[in-house]
N, C-alpha and C positions, 0 to 999 in steps of 0.2 A: 163473704156475708156484709164486711164493711162497704163494698161497693154500692150493694144493693138496699145498704141502708142508707147512702148519700141520695141514691136514687129516689129514693121515697120521699127524703127530707127535703127533695129539689122539687117534688111533684107538688108536697106541702103546702111549700113558698110559694108557688105559682099560682094556685085556687085560695076563692075563699069562702067557698062552700065548707061550711060547721061540720055537717055529716063527714064527708068526704076526711077533712081533715081529724077528725075523731077517730076514723078508722085506721089512716095510714100512722098517726099516733101509737094505735093499739101495735099496728105491724110494727112499729118501729121498735115498741119495748119487746115485744116477739124477738126481734132479730137481736137484741142485746140480751135476753134469756140464752138463746143459742148460742150468741158466741161466746157469753161465759161457761156455757157448758161446753162448748169445743174445748175452749181453755183449759178448764178440768180435763178432760179427756185427756186432754195431750199431756198434763203434769202428770195424770195415773201411768199413762203409757213408759213415758220417760221423761221422768222429773229432770229440771234444767240443775237442780240444786245437786243434785246425783251424780252427773254428769263434771259438775264444775266443780262441788267439794266435798263430795262422798257422801256414804253411808249413812253417818249418824247426824250429818246437818241435813240430809233428804227425809230422813226418818224423825228428826224435833221439827220439819217443818209440815211435814204429816200431820202429826199432832195436834200442832199449835191450830194446824187451818182446821181440827175436826173436835177442838177443845171448847166444851160450851160450860162455862161457868155454873157451878151446881146443881150440871147433871151430868157432866163427862170429863174428866179428867185422866193427864197421862202423867206418869214416873218414869224417866229416861236412864237409867246408869248404866256406868259401866265406863272403861278405860277407851280410848279413840286409838290408842298406840297397838290394841288386837284387832282392830278392824280391816277385813281385807284388802290389798290393793290391786287384785284383780278387779277388773269392771263386770265382766260377767256374773262372776261369784257376789260382788256387792246387787245386781239388779234382780237374781234371782232369790239372795235374802231379805232385797226391799219387797220383793210378791211376797213371799212366806209372810212379813211383819204386815203387810196390806191386811195381805186374805184372813190373818187371824185379828187385826181389827174389824175387819166386814163384819167374820161371824161371830165377837165378841157385841159387835153392835145387833147385828140382825138377828141374829137366834140367840146369844147369851141374854141379853138385855144389859149386858155392863154398864156400869158407871165408873167404872176406874181400871184403866189397863198400866198394866207394869212392864218395861221392855227395859233388859239386863245385857250388858254386851260383856262377856269375860275369856281371860285366856285360860286354857285348860291343855297343857302339855304343848303339841303342835296344831293345837283345833281353837276353833272361835267357838263358846258354849254362849249360847243366847238362848234368855227365857224369856218369853212371854206367857204372861198369868193374867186371867182376869176377875171382878168379881161377881160375874153374873151366874145367871140361873144352873149353870154347867149342864150335861147330860151325859147318857146312858153311855156306856163304851160300845160301839159294836164290830160285829164281824168285816174284817176285812172288805167285803164283799159289798155289806152296808153302806160304806162310806162316803158320802157325798161326793161332789164332784174336784170341789174347793180342797177338803183335807186329802185328795187322792194329787193334784197337782203338788200341793205342797211337799207331800211323801216325794212323789216323782222328782221334783228339784233336789231334793235333800240327797235322794238317793244319786242325783248325776253327779255329784260332786262327793261321794262315799261317804256322806254323811248320815246321820242315824235322828231319829226323832222319838221322845218317848212323850206322848200324851196322857195328862191326867186330869180325871175331870169325873163327877156324880153330880146326881141333880142336887141342885141347892146348893153346890159346894164349887161354882166356879170353873175355869177350866186352864190350864196350864202345860205350855208345851216346852220343852227343854228339847234345843238343838244344838247337835254337836256335829261341828263341819269344820274337816280337815283346812288351814290354810295353804291356799296354792300360793304361789310363787312369781 
């Protein structure tokens, strides 16, 4: 993408045609947008912060990127000492939190999301809660793909999930995941 952007800029510097320069400027701006989107996708696939600094920092960075003062806020609490050392478990938990946030914004229209990490015996308990519009809990057969992915990720670590929601009351996930060593 950078090479294409360079070629377009070079063509623009070789011509005095206003109309062509206008088109090349638009193409250059479109490439900047694409480059930004690719970076965002890469971050969502595997945030460097998760790899380098762990789950809490990656979740904090994700929330900071999404915060919109006066419209969307996050509260992250808990003890970083209780977080898993296992990278695959961290990635799974990160994906679950991403899915919860995505659902809270897309479907729940939440303006505040709470994320709490705490130790419960030999497990990590994560509470994810939003102040959105909530939903009526359905049959397992009617569960959406995102929630099925969350349940599958939790089950792969012998964890449990309790979902509480009702129309007008927001949504709450209580996750219990045994800490692996």
